[in-house]
N, CA, C and O atoms as CSV, one atom per row, in Angstrom:
chain,resi,resn,atom,element,x,y,z
A,1,UNK,N,N,-18.731,-2.479,-8.887
A,1,UNK,CA,C,-17.950,-2.995,-7.758
A,1,UNK,C,C,-18.806,-3.026,-6.497
A,1,UNK,O,O,-19.524,-2.074,-6.190
A,2,UNK,N,N,-18.716,-4.124,-5.786
A,2,UNK,CA,C,-19.451,-4.212,-4.523
A,2,UNK,C,C,-18.658,-3.501,-3.436
A,2,UNK,O,O,-17.483,-3.177,-3.613
A,3,UNK,N,N,-19.316,-3.267,-2.316
A,3,UNK,CA,C,-18.637,-2.588,-1.205
A,3,UNK,C,C,-17.452,-3.409,-0.710
A,3,UNK,O,O,-16.418,-2.859,-0.330
A,4,UNK,N,N,-17.612,-4.727,-0.717
A,4,UNK,CA,C,-16.535,-5.596,-0.238
A,4,UNK,C,C,-15.309,-5.461,-1.139
A,4,UNK,O,O,-14.177,-5.374,-0.661
A,5,UNK,N,N,-15.551,-5.443,-2.445
A,5,UNK,CA,C,-14.443,-5.297,-3.391
A,5,UNK,C,C,-13.766,-3.940,-3.221
A,5,UNK,O,O,-12.542,-3.829,-3.292
A,6,UNK,N,N,-14.582,-2.911,-2.994
A,6,UNK,CA,C,-14.022,-1.570,-2.790
A,6,UNK,C,C,-13.115,-1.560,-1.569
A,6,UNK,O,O,-12.009,-1.022,-1.605
A,7,UNK,N,N,-13.599,-2.163,-0.487
A,7,UNK,CA,C,-12.818,-2.199,0.750
A,7,UNK,C,C,-11.519,-2.971,0.533
A,7,UNK,O,O,-10.460,-2.562,1.008
A,8,UNK,N,N,-11.608,-4.083,-0.183
A,8,UNK,CA,C,-10.414,-4.892,-0.438
A,8,UNK,C,C,-9.421,-4.115,-1.296
A,8,UNK,O,O,-8.217,-4.151,-1.043
A,9,UNK,N,N,-9.924,-3.417,-2.308
A,9,UNK,CA,C,-9.049,-2.637,-3.183
A,9,UNK,C,C,-8.361,-1.525,-2.393
A,9,UNK,O,O,-7.178,-1.251,-2.592
A,10,UNK,N,N,-9.104,-0.895,-1.506
A,10,UNK,CA,C,-8.543,0.179,-0.695
A,10,UNK,C,C,-7.448,-0.364,0.221
A,10,UNK,O,O,-6.387,0.243,0.366
A,11,UNK,N,N,-7.718,-1.513,0.837
A,11,UNK,CA,C,-6.724,-2.132,1.721
A,11,UNK,C,C,-5.466,-2.486,0.942
A,11,UNK,O,O,-4.349,-2.266,1.411
A,12,UNK,N,N,-5.659,-3.037,-0.254
A,12,UNK,CA,C,-4.517,-3.416,-1.086
A,12,UNK,C,C,-3.712,-2.179,-1.453
A,12,UNK,O,O,-2.482,-2.199,-1.419
A,13,UNK,N,N,-4.406,-1.104,-1.805
A,13,UNK,CA,C,-3.763,0.158,-2.148
A,13,UNK,C,C,-2.913,0.651,-0.992
A,13,UNK,O,O,-1.756,1.028,-1.179
A,14,UNK,N,N,-3.488,0.648,0.206
A,14,UNK,CA,C,-2.762,1.106,1.383
A,14,UNK,C,C,-1.542,0.232,1.621
A,14,UNK,O,O,-0.465,0.724,1.959
A,15,UNK,N,N,-1.726,-1.077,1.441
A,15,UNK,CA,C,-0.622,-2.010,1.643
A,15,UNK,C,C,0.517,-1.722,0.678
A,15,UNK,O,O,1.684,-1.699,1.070
A,16,UNK,N,N,0.172,-1.504,-0.584
A,16,UNK,CA,C,1.197,-1.228,-1.593
A,16,UNK,C,C,1.909,0.075,-1.281
A,16,UNK,O,O,3.134,0.153,-1.384
A,17,UNK,N,N,1.158,1.093,-0.904
A,17,UNK,CA,C,1.771,2.379,-0.565
A,17,UNK,C,C,2.720,2.213,0.612
A,17,UNK,O,O,3.805,2.795,0.631
A,18,UNK,N,N,2.308,1.418,1.592
A,18,UNK,CA,C,3.155,1.181,2.754
A,18,UNK,C,C,4.461,0.511,2.351
A,18,UNK,O,O,5.534,0.889,2.821
A,19,UNK,N,N,4.362,-0.484,1.478
A,19,UNK,CA,C,5.555,-1.205,1.024
A,19,UNK,C,C,6.481,-0.272,0.249
A,19,UNK,O,O,7.697,-0.284,0.440
A,20,UNK,N,N,5.889,0.532,-0.624
A,20,UNK,CA,C,6.687,1.460,-1.433
A,20,UNK,C,C,7.391,2.481,-0.536
A,20,UNK,O,O,8.573,2.771,-0.724
A,21,UNK,N,N,6.662,3.018,0.433
A,21,UNK,CA,C,7.260,3.993,1.357
A,21,UNK,C,C,8.387,3.351,2.144
A,21,UNK,O,O,9.447,3.950,2.328
A,22,UNK,N,N,8.153,2.118,2.614
A,22,UNK,CA,C,9.158,1.405,3.404
A,22,UNK,C,C,10.438,1.207,2.590
A,22,UNK,O,O,11.540,1.461,3.075
A,23,UNK,N,N,10.275,0.748,1.341
A,23,UNK,CA,C,11.437,0.510,0.477
A,23,UNK,C,C,12.156,1.830,0.190
A,23,UNK,O,O,13.384,1.899,0.226
A,24,UNK,N,N,11.373,2.878,-0.096
A,24,UNK,CA,C,11.944,4.190,-0.403
A,24,UNK,C,C,12.784,4.706,0.771
A,24,UNK,O,O,13.905,5.179,0.585
A,25,UNK,N,N,12.224,4.608,1.977
A,25,UNK,CA,C,12.953,5.077,3.153
A,25,UNK,C,C,14.183,4.215,3.397
A,25,UNK,O,O,15.242,4.725,3.765
A,26,UNK,N,N,14.042,2.909,3.192
A,26,UNK,CA,C,15.159,1.996,3.416
A,26,UNK,C,C,16.315,2.348,2.484
A,26,UNK,O,O,17.475,2.352,2.895
A,27,UNK,N,N,15.987,2.643,1.227
A,27,UNK,CA,C,17.020,2.998,0.246
A,27,UNK,C,C,17.658,4.336,0.629
A,27,UNK,O,O,18.876,4.499,0.559
A,28,UNK,N,N,16.816,5.287,1.034
A,28,UNK,CA,C,17.326,6.623,1.353
A,28,UNK,C,C,18.260,6.616,2.553
A,28,UNK,O,O,19.259,7.336,2.570
A,29,UNK,N,N,17.941,5.808,3.554
A,29,UNK,CA,C,18.723,5.853,4.788
A,29,UNK,C,C,19.704,4.707,4.934
A,29,UNK,O,O,20.235,4.487,6.022
A,30,UNK,N,N,19.955,3.973,3.860
A,30,UNK,CA,C,20.904,2.869,3.978
A,30,UNK,C,C,22.328,3.380,3.745
A,30,UNK,O,O,23.280,2.602,3.801
């Protein structure tokens, strides 16, 4: 993996975690 791919994968990971957390909180507090 190149550094660019690593950075992109990390960003995607963070994005997915953010979405999952957002949905989880939305469900919990709805």
